[in-house]
MOPAC internal coordinates of N, CA, C and O (Angstrom, degrees):
PM7 1SCF
backbone

  N    0.0000 0     0.00 0     0.00 0    0    0    0
  C    1.4429 1     0.00 0     0.00 0    1    0    0
  C    1.5272 1   108.86 1     0.00 0    2    1    0
  O    1.2310 1   120.16 1   -44.66 1    3    2    1
  N    1.3168 1   117.31 1   135.34 1    3    2    1
  C    1.4635 1   122.39 1  -179.11 1    5    3    2
  C    1.5224 1   110.75 1   -83.11 1    6    5    3
  O    1.2310 1   121.09 1   -40.82 1    7    6    5
  N    1.3407 1   115.51 1   139.18 1    7    6    5
  C    1.4656 1   120.73 1   174.84 1    9    7    6
  C    1.5228 1   108.75 1   -73.85 1   10    9    7
  O    1.2310 1   120.04 1   -30.38 1   11   10    9
  N    1.3507 1   117.53 1   149.62 1   11   10    9
  C    1.4655 1   119.77 1   177.80 1   13   11   10
  C    1.5256 1   110.34 1   -59.78 1   14   13   11
  O    1.2310 1   120.97 1   -39.68 1   15   14   13
  N    1.3135 1   115.75 1   140.32 1   15   14   13
  C    1.4631 1   120.95 1   179.56 1   17   15   14
  C    1.5248 1   109.80 1   -73.39 1   18   17   15
  O    1.2310 1   120.96 1   -44.32 1   19   18   17
  N    1.3381 1   115.77 1   135.68 1   19   18   17
  C    1.4590 1   120.85 1   176.35 1   21   19   18
  C    1.5236 1   108.78 1   -73.45 1   22   21   19
  O    1.2310 1   120.13 1   -49.20 1   23   22   21
  N    1.3427 1   117.36 1   130.80 1   23   22   21
  C    1.4675 1   119.62 1   179.67 1   25   23   22
  C    1.5262 1   111.93 1   -66.61 1   26   25   23
  O    1.2310 1   120.98 1   -20.36 1   27   26   25
  N    1.3328 1   115.74 1   159.64 1   27   26   25
  C    1.4641 1   120.97 1   174.21 1   29   27   26
  C    1.5272 1   108.36 1   -58.15 1   30   29   27
  O    1.2310 1   120.59 1   -31.19 1   31   30   29
  N    1.3226 1   116.48 1   148.81 1   31   30   29
  C    1.4672 1   121.25 1  -175.65 1   33   31   30
  C    1.5261 1   111.93 1   -54.90 1   34   33   31
  O    1.2310 1   119.48 1   134.97 1   35   34   33
  N    1.3092 1   118.60 1   -45.03 1   35   34   33
  C    1.4721 1   120.25 1  -178.53 1   37   35   34
  C    1.5232 1   111.37 1   -64.21 1   38   37   35
  O    1.2310 1   120.09 1   144.50 1   39   38   37
  N    1.3370 1   117.44 1   -35.50 1   39   38   37
  C    1.4646 1   120.62 1   177.77 1   41   39   38
  C    1.5247 1   110.72 1   -71.54 1   42   41   39
  O    1.2310 1   120.54 1   140.29 1   43   42   41
  N    1.3221 1   116.57 1   -39.71 1   43   42   41
  C    1.4580 1   121.82 1   178.77 1   45   43   42
  C    1.5268 1   110.12 1   -61.96 1   46   45   43
  O    1.2310 1   120.54 1   130.68 1   47   46   45
  N    1.3214 1   116.58 1   -49.32 1   47   46   45
  C    1.4739 1   121.20 1  -179.40 1   49   47   46
  C    1.5255 1   110.22 1   -62.02 1   50   49   47
  O    1.2310 1   120.21 1   136.99 1   51   50   49
  N    1.3067 1   117.19 1   -43.01 1   51   50   49
  C    1.4587 1   121.54 1   179.36 1   53   51   50
  C    1.5281 1   111.06 1   -59.87 1   54   53   51
  O    1.2310 1   120.47 1   137.54 1   55   54   53
  N    1.3207 1   116.71 1   -42.46 1   55   54   53
  C    1.4608 1   121.82 1   179.47 1   57   55   54
  C    1.5297 1   111.00 1   -64.03 1   58   57   55
  O    1.2310 1   120.51 1   133.62 1   59   58   57
  N    1.3311 1   116.64 1   -46.38 1   59   58   57
  C    1.4672 1   121.72 1  -179.37 1   61   59   58
  C    1.5303 1   110.73 1   -63.39 1   62   61   59
  O    1.2310 1   120.49 1   133.53 1   63   62   61
  N    1.3206 1   116.68 1   -46.47 1   63   62   61
  C    1.4683 1   121.54 1  -178.54 1   65   63   62
  C    1.5289 1   110.98 1   -64.57 1   66   65   63
  O    1.2310 1   120.61 1   137.33 1   67   66   65
  N    1.3321 1   116.43 1   -42.67 1   67   66   65
  C    1.4688 1   119.64 1   179.00 1   69   67   66
  C    1.5262 1   111.57 1   -62.70 1   70   69   67
  O    1.2310 1   120.58 1   137.62 1   71   70   69
  N    1.3339 1   116.49 1   -42.38 1   71   70   69
  C    1.4658 1   120.58 1   179.98 1   73   71   70
  C    1.5332 1   110.61 1   -64.69 1   74   73   71
  O    1.2310 1   120.62 1   137.38 1   75   74   73
  N    1.3474 1   116.41 1   -42.62 1   75   74   73
  C    1.4616 1   120.57 1   177.78 1   77   75   74
  C    1.5272 1   111.04 1   -62.15 1   78   77   75
  O    1.2310 1   120.36 1   132.89 1   79   78   77
  N    1.3282 1   116.92 1   -47.11 1   79   78   77
  C    1.4693 1   121.13 1  -178.48 1   81   79   78
  C    1.5282 1   110.93 1   -60.73 1   82   81   79
  O    1.2310 1   120.32 1   139.35 1   83   82   81
  N    1.3227 1   116.99 1   -40.65 1   83   82   81
  C    1.4620 1   120.82 1   179.36 1   85   83   82
  C    1.5345 1   110.93 1   -67.23 1   86   85   83
  O    1.2310 1   120.58 1   136.46 1   87   86   85
  N    1.3128 1   116.51 1   -43.54 1   87   86   85
  C    1.4611 1   121.42 1  -177.74 1   89   87   86
  C    1.5257 1   112.19 1   -70.47 1   90   89   87
  O    1.2310 1   120.34 1   135.30 1   91   90   89
  N    1.3181 1   116.96 1   -44.70 1   91   90   89
  C    1.4694 1   121.09 1  -173.62 1   93   91   90
  C    1.5234 1   113.53 1   -88.20 1   94   93   91
  O    1.2310 1   120.45 1   154.43 1   95   94   93
  N    1.3260 1   116.74 1   -25.57 1   95   94   93
  C    1.4599 1   120.32 1  -174.63 1   97   95   94
  C    1.5116 1   112.94 1    74.49 1   98   97   95
  O    1.2310 1   120.34 1  -168.97 1   99   98   97
  N    1.3384 1   116.96 1    11.03 1   99   98   97
  C    1.4617 1   122.24 1  -178.37 1  101   99   98
  C    1.5327 1   110.88 1   -86.10 1  102  101   99
  O    1.2310 1   119.82 1   -45.38 1  103  102  101
  N    1.3405 1   117.95 1   134.62 1  103  102  101
  C    1.4638 1   120.44 1   175.81 1  105  103  102
  C    1.5337 1   110.57 1   -76.12 1  106  105  103
  O    1.2310 1   120.01 1   -59.37 1  107  106  105
  N    1.3122 1   117.58 1   120.63 1  107  106  105
  C    1.4632 1   123.04 1  -178.58 1  109  107  106
  C    1.5269 1   109.21 1   -77.08 1  110  109  107
  O    1.2310 1   120.72 1   -52.13 1  111  110  109
  N    1.3301 1   116.24 1   127.87 1  111  110  109
  C    1.4602 1   120.97 1   176.74 1  113  111  110
  C    1.5221 1   110.63 1   -90.53 1  114  113  111
  O    1.2310 1   120.54 1   133.78 1  115  114  113
  N    1.3502 1   116.58 1   -46.22 1  115  114  113
  C    1.4709 1   119.83 1   178.82 1  117  115  114
  C    1.5208 1   110.12 1  -168.68 1  118  117  115
  O    1.2310 1   121.20 1   -21.17 1  119  118  117
  N    1.3277 1   115.32 1   158.83 1  119  118  117
  C    1.4603 1   123.11 1   170.64 1  121  119  118
  C    1.5204 1   106.31 1   -90.08 1  122  121  119
  O    1.2310 1   120.40 1   -52.17 1  123  122  121
  N    1.3443 1   116.83 1   127.83 1  123  122  121
  C    1.4612 1   119.91 1  -176.26 1  125  123  122
  C    1.5214 1   113.61 1  -112.71 1  126  125  123
  O    1.2310 1   120.06 1   173.88 1  127  126  125
  N    1.3349 1   117.49 1    -6.12 1  127  126  125
  C    1.4623 1   118.87 1   178.19 1  129  127  126
  C    1.5102 1   111.90 1  -174.13 1  130  129  127
  O    1.2310 1   121.25 1   -29.03 1  131  130  129
  N    1.3308 1   115.22 1   150.97 1  131  130  129
  C    1.4645 1   122.76 1   176.26 1  133  131  130
  C    1.5154 1   107.14 1  -145.85 1  134  133  131
  O    1.2310 1   120.82 1   -45.96 1  135  134  133
  N    1.3360 1   116.03 1   134.04 1  135  134  133
  C    1.4578 1   118.52 1   174.34 1  137  135  134
  C    1.5182 1   109.82 1  -150.93 1  138  137  135
  O    1.2310 1   121.44 1   -28.35 1  139  138  137
  N    1.3155 1   114.85 1   151.65 1  139  138  137
  C    1.4638 1   121.47 1   176.72 1  141  139  138
  C    1.5257 1   108.07 1   -77.85 1  142  141  139
  O    1.2310 1   120.63 1   -37.62 1  143  142  141
  N    1.3139 1   116.41 1   142.38 1  143  142  141
  C    1.4628 1   122.77 1   175.42 1  145  143  142
  C    1.5277 1   108.35 1  -120.43 1  146  145  143
  O    1.2310 1   120.59 1    -2.36 1  147  146  145
  N    1.3275 1   116.48 1   177.64 1  147  146  145
  C    1.4630 1   120.44 1   177.95 1  149  147  146
  C    1.5242 1   111.82 1   -62.40 1  150  149  147
  O    1.2310 1   120.62 1   148.67 1  151  150  149
  N    1.3521 1   116.42 1   -31.33 1  151  150  149
  C    1.4638 1   120.95 1  -175.55 1  153  151  150
  C    1.5235 1   114.55 1  -105.22 1  154  153  151
  O    1.2310 1   119.89 1   179.20 1  155  154  153
  N    1.3246 1   117.81 1    -0.80 1  155  154  153
  C    1.4660 1   119.42 1  -177.43 1  157  155  154
  C    1.5107 1   111.57 1   156.82 1  158  157  155
  O    1.2310 1   121.14 1    66.62 1  159  158  157
  N    1.3378 1   115.42 1  -113.38 1  159  158  157
  C    1.4619 1   121.47 1  -174.67 1  161  159  158
  C    1.5183 1   111.07 1  -139.32 1  162  161  159
  O    1.2310 1   120.98 1   -29.20 1  163  162  161
  N    1.3310 1   115.73 1   150.80 1  163  162  161
  C    1.4496 1   123.42 1   172.84 1  165  163  162
  C    1.5245 1   107.03 1  -122.54 1  166  165  163
  O    1.2310 1   120.66 1   -54.54 1  167  166  165
  N    1.3201 1   116.35 1   125.46 1  167  166  165
  C    1.4622 1   122.23 1  -177.96 1  169  167  166
  C    1.5234 1   107.94 1  -121.70 1  170  169  167
  O    1.2310 1   120.16 1   -50.39 1  171  170  169
  N    1.3291 1   117.31 1   129.61 1  171  170  169
  C    1.4614 1   122.06 1   175.74 1  173  171  170
  C    1.5237 1   109.19 1  -101.50 1  174  173  171
  O    1.2310 1   121.00 1   -48.65 1  175  174  173
  N    1.3356 1   115.69 1   131.35 1  175  174  173
  C    1.4647 1   120.53 1   177.18 1  177  175  174
  C    1.5173 1   109.22 1  -132.17 1  178  177  175
  O    1.2310 1   120.79 1   -30.50 1  179  178  177
  N    1.3159 1   116.09 1   149.50 1  179  178  177
  C    1.4561 1   122.47 1   171.32 1  181  179  178
  C    1.5237 1   107.50 1  -104.14 1  182  181  179
  O    1.2310 1   120.81 1   -45.23 1  183  182  181
  N    1.3256 1   116.06 1   134.77 1  183  182  181
  C    1.4576 1   121.76 1   177.88 1  185  183  182
  C    1.5189 1   108.88 1  -124.07 1  186  185  183
  O    1.2310 1   120.81 1   -27.45 1  187  186  185
  N    1.3154 1   116.06 1   152.55 1  187  186  185
  C    1.4578 1   122.05 1   178.74 1  189  187  186
  C    1.5267 1   108.25 1   -87.03 1  190  189  187
  O    1.2310 1   120.59 1   -63.94 1  191  190  189
  N    1.3366 1   116.48 1   116.06 1  191  190  189
  C    1.4659 1   121.30 1   177.12 1  193  191  190
  C    1.5188 1   110.89 1   -86.50 1  194  193  191
  O    1.2310 1   120.97 1   133.35 1  195  194  193
  N    1.3383 1   115.75 1   -46.65 1  195  194  193
  C    1.4636 1   121.69 1  -178.13 1  197  195  194
  C    1.5235 1   107.97 1  -135.55 1  198  197  195
  O    1.2310 1   120.72 1   -64.59 1  199  198  197
  N    1.3203 1   116.23 1   115.41 1  199  198  197
  C    1.4679 1   121.80 1   177.42 1  201  199  198
  C    1.5228 1   107.91 1   -83.61 1  202  201  199
  O    1.2310 1   120.58 1   -53.22 1  203  202  201
  N    1.3362 1   116.50 1   126.78 1  203  202  201
  C    1.4648 1   121.00 1  -178.65 1  205  203  202
  C    1.5243 1   110.66 1  -130.73 1  206  205  203
  O    1.2310 1   121.55 1   -15.07 1  207  206  205
  N    1.3257 1   114.64 1   164.93 1  207  206  205
  C    1.4542 1   122.03 1   174.48 1  209  207  206
  C    1.5139 1   106.79 1  -118.50 1  210  209  207
  O    1.2310 1   119.62 1   -55.91 1  211  210  209
  N    1.3226 1   118.33 1   124.09 1  211  210  209
  C    1.4577 1   127.23 1     1.26 1  213  211  210
  C    1.5382 1   111.07 1   -73.86 1  214  213  211
  O    1.2310 1   120.32 1   -20.76 1  215  214  213
  N    1.3462 1   116.99 1   159.24 1  215  214  213
  C    1.4653 1   121.61 1  -176.59 1  217  215  214
  C    1.5301 1   113.93 1   -57.41 1  218  217  215
  O    1.2310 1   119.86 1   155.22 1  219  218  217
  N    1.3338 1   117.88 1   -24.78 1  219  218  217
  C    1.4719 1   119.77 1  -179.56 1  221  219  218
  C    1.5259 1   111.94 1   -65.88 1  222  221  219
  O    1.2310 1   120.01 1   164.86 1  223  222  221
  N    1.3331 1   117.59 1   -15.14 1  223  222  221
  C    1.4672 1   120.85 1   178.73 1  225  223  222
  C    1.5312 1   112.49 1   -98.46 1  226  225  223
  O    1.2310 1   120.02 1  -179.62 1  227  226  225
  N    1.3404 1   117.56 1     0.38 1  227  226  225
  C    1.4659 1   121.01 1   177.39 1  229  227  226
  C    1.5250 1   110.08 1   -60.56 1  230  229  227
  O    1.2310 1   120.60 1   -33.00 1  231  230  229
  N    1.3320 1   116.47 1   147.00 1  231  230  229
  C    1.4605 1   122.44 1   179.25 1  233  231  230
  C    1.5237 1   108.74 1   -98.74 1  234  233  231
  O    1.2310 1   121.06 1   -52.39 1  235  234  233
  N    1.3378 1   115.59 1   127.61 1  235  234  233
  C    1.4532 1   121.92 1   178.93 1  237  235  234
  C    1.5214 1   110.05 1  -120.87 1  238  237  235
  O    1.2310 1   120.79 1   -17.06 1  239  238  237
  N    1.3170 1   116.09 1   162.94 1  239  238  237
  C    1.4553 1   122.47 1   173.99 1  241  239  238
  C    1.5133 1   109.07 1  -131.18 1  242  241  239
  O    1.2310 1   121.02 1   -32.77 1  243  242  241
  N    1.3314 1   115.65 1   147.23 1  243  242  241
  C    1.4564 1   121.64 1   172.19 1  245  243  242
  C    1.5197 1   107.73 1  -101.24 1  246  245  243
  O    1.2310 1   120.91 1   -51.96 1  247  246  245
  N    1.3249 1   115.87 1   128.04 1  247  246  245
  C    1.4624 1   122.32 1   176.93 1  249  247  246
  C    1.5260 1   109.49 1  -114.92 1  250  249  247
  O    1.2310 1   121.15 1   -36.56 1  251  250  249
  N    1.3266 1   115.41 1   143.44 1  251  250  249
  C    1.4676 1   121.19 1   169.64 1  253  251  250
  C    1.5171 1   107.07 1  -100.37 1  254  253  251
  O    1.2310 1   121.24 1   -55.68 1  255  254  253
  N    1.3336 1   115.23 1   124.32 1  255  254  253
  C    1.4547 1   121.98 1   178.33 1  257  255  254
  C    1.5285 1   107.97 1  -106.26 1  258  257  255
  O    1.2310 1   120.22 1   -53.84 1  259  258  257
  N    1.3198 1   117.18 1   126.16 1  259  258  257
  C    1.4578 1   121.51 1   178.28 1  261  259  258
  C    1.5172 1   108.59 1  -101.97 1  262  261  259
  O    1.2310 1   121.01 1   -50.15 1  263  262  261
  N    1.3380 1   115.68 1   129.85 1  263  262  261
  C    1.4597 1   120.83 1  -177.31 1  265  263  262
  C    1.5213 1   110.27 1  -131.94 1  266  265  263
  O    1.2310 1   121.01 1   -23.80 1  267  266  265
  N    1.3309 1   115.67 1   156.20 1  267  266  265
  C    1.4636 1   120.10 1   175.83 1  269  267  266
  C    1.5277 1   109.43 1   -82.09 1  270  269  267
  O    1.2310 1   120.57 1     2.31 1  271  270  269
  N    1.3046 1   116.51 1  -177.69 1  271  270  269
  C    1.4734 1   121.93 1  -177.49 1  273  271  270
  C    1.5258 1   112.97 1   -60.34 1  274  273  271
  O    1.2310 1   120.40 1   153.42 1  275  274  273
  N    1.3263 1   116.85 1   -26.58 1  275  274  273
  C    1.4638 1   121.02 1  -177.99 1  277  275  274
  C    1.5292 1   113.27 1   -90.85 1  278  277  275
  O    1.2310 1   120.55 1   175.43 1  279  278  277
  N    1.3400 1   116.55 1    -4.57 1  279  278  277
  C    1.4546 1   120.00 1   177.86 1  281  279  278
  C    1.5143 1   114.13 1    92.72 1  282  281  279
  O    1.2310 1   120.12 1  -161.86 1  283  282  281
  N    1.3301 1   117.38 1    18.14 1  283  282  281
  C    1.4639 1   120.55 1   177.30 1  285  283  282
  C    1.5283 1   109.12 1   -90.49 1  286  285  283
  O    1.2310 1   121.05 1   -50.72 1  287  286  285
  N    1.3153 1   115.59 1   129.28 1  287  286  285
  C    1.4578 1   121.98 1  -178.09 1  289  287  286
  C    1.5236 1   110.33 1   -62.50 1  290  289  287
  O    1.2310 1   120.70 1   -52.37 1  291  290  289
  N    1.3271 1   116.27 1   127.63 1  291  290  289
  C    1.4566 1   121.48 1   178.61 1  293  291  290
  C    1.5132 1   112.52 1  -107.32 1  294  293  291
  O    1.2310 1   120.66 1   157.58 1  295  294  293
  N    1.3311 1   116.34 1   -22.42 1  295  294  293
  C    1.4568 1   120.86 1   179.26 1  297  295  294
  C    1.5174 1   110.02 1   174.57 1  298  297  295
  O    1.2310 1   121.55 1   -11.87 1  299  298  297
  N    1.3303 1   114.64 1   168.13 1  299  298  297
  C    1.4605 1   119.57 1   177.61 1  301  299  298
  C    1.5111 1   109.68 1  -155.29 1  302  301  299
  O    1.2310 1   121.33 1   -20.56 1  303  302  301
  N    1.3451 1   115.05 1   159.44 1  303  302  301
  C    1.4566 1   120.35 1   174.81 1  305  303  302
  C    1.5212 1   109.79 1  -151.74 1  306  305  303
  O    1.2310 1   121.47 1   -31.53 1  307  306  305
  N    1.3284 1   114.80 1   148.47 1  307  306  305
  C    1.4634 1   119.91 1   176.62 1  309  307  306
  C    1.5203 1   108.21 1   -81.01 1  310  309  307
  O    1.2310 1   120.72 1   -49.42 1  311  310  309
  N    1.3334 1   116.23 1   130.58 1  311  310  309
  C    1.4529 1   122.06 1  -178.89 1  313  311  310
  C    1.5195 1   112.81 1   -97.09 1  314  313  311
  O    1.2310 1   120.12 1   143.48 1  315  314  313
  N    1.3396 1   117.38 1   -36.52 1  315  314  313
  C    1.4663 1   119.75 1  -177.95 1  317  315  314
  C    1.5172 1   110.33 1  -163.17 1  318  317  315
  O    1.2310 1   121.22 1   -18.92 1  319  318  317
  N    1.3460 1   115.27 1   161.08 1  319  318  317
  C    1.4711 1   123.22 1   172.83 1  321  319  318
  C    1.5158 1   107.89 1  -122.58 1  322  321  319
  O    1.2310 1   120.78 1   -32.32 1  323  322  321
  N    1.3215 1   116.11 1   147.68 1  323  322  321
  C    1.4604 1   120.84 1  -177.58 1  325  323  322
  C    1.5187 1   109.83 1  -161.94 1  326  325  323
  O    1.2310 1   120.77 1   -17.01 1  327  326  325
  N    1.3406 1   116.13 1   162.99 1  327  326  325
  C    1.4615 1   119.85 1   172.19 1  329  327  326
  C    1.5133 1   108.87 1   -89.39 1  330  329  327
  O    1.2310 1   120.96 1   -28.60 1  331  330  329
  N    1.3055 1   115.77 1   151.40 1  331  330  329
  C    1.4641 1   121.23 1  -176.92 1  333  331  330
  C    1.5214 1   112.19 1   -55.35 1  334  333  331
  O    1.2310 1   120.09 1   146.04 1  335  334  333
  N    1.3199 1   117.43 1   -33.96 1  335  334  333
  C    1.4658 1   120.77 1  -177.23 1  337  335  334
  C    1.5241 1   113.35 1   -79.21 1  338  337  335
  O    1.2310 1   120.00 1   168.80 1  339  338  337
  N    1.3378 1   117.60 1   -11.20 1  339  338  337
  C    1.4753 1   118.61 1  -177.14 1  341  339  338
  C    1.5193 1   111.12 1   -77.09 1  342  341  339
  O    1.2310 1   121.56 1   -22.70 1  343  342  341
  N    1.3082 1   114.62 1   157.30 1  343  342  341
  C    1.4592 1   121.30 1   175.22 1  345  343  342
  C    1.5090 1   108.41 1  -116.47 1  346  345  343
  O    1.2310 1   119.93 1   -19.36 1  347  346  345
  N    1.3259 1   117.75 1   160.64 1  347  346  345
  C    1.4706 1   120.69 1   179.69 1  349  347  346
  C    1.5147 1   110.40 1   -54.73 1  350  349  347
  O    1.2310 1   121.51 1   -45.36 1  351  350  349
  N    1.3314 1   114.71 1   134.64 1  351  350  349
  C    1.4517 1   120.24 1   177.73 1  353  351  350
  C    1.5218 1   114.55 1    86.20 1  354  353  351
  O    1.2310 1   119.75 1   178.06 1  355  354  353
  N    1.3397 1   118.08 1    -1.94 1  355  354  353
  C    1.4691 1   120.37 1  -178.87 1  357  355  354
  C    1.5108 1   111.18 1  -123.95 1  358  357  355
  O    1.2310 1   120.10 1   180.00 1  359  358  357

């Protein structure tokens, strides 16, 4: 019996992000990282928590999305919150 084929990375990420956005209702700003794990994939996304004017003061969060080999969302957690104008470590 053949094992299911792993989707192309861009298709896998798209599937995970779409499932997260539908489940959480969070507006995705960008994908900031993807890596293979022992159990599948880990995808980092930034979402807009609070839209402000000017946009540099908007509040965003980084979420880690855990997915299986086929790109199905298995879980997620918020890692940090920050303003758009902030840089890492500040």
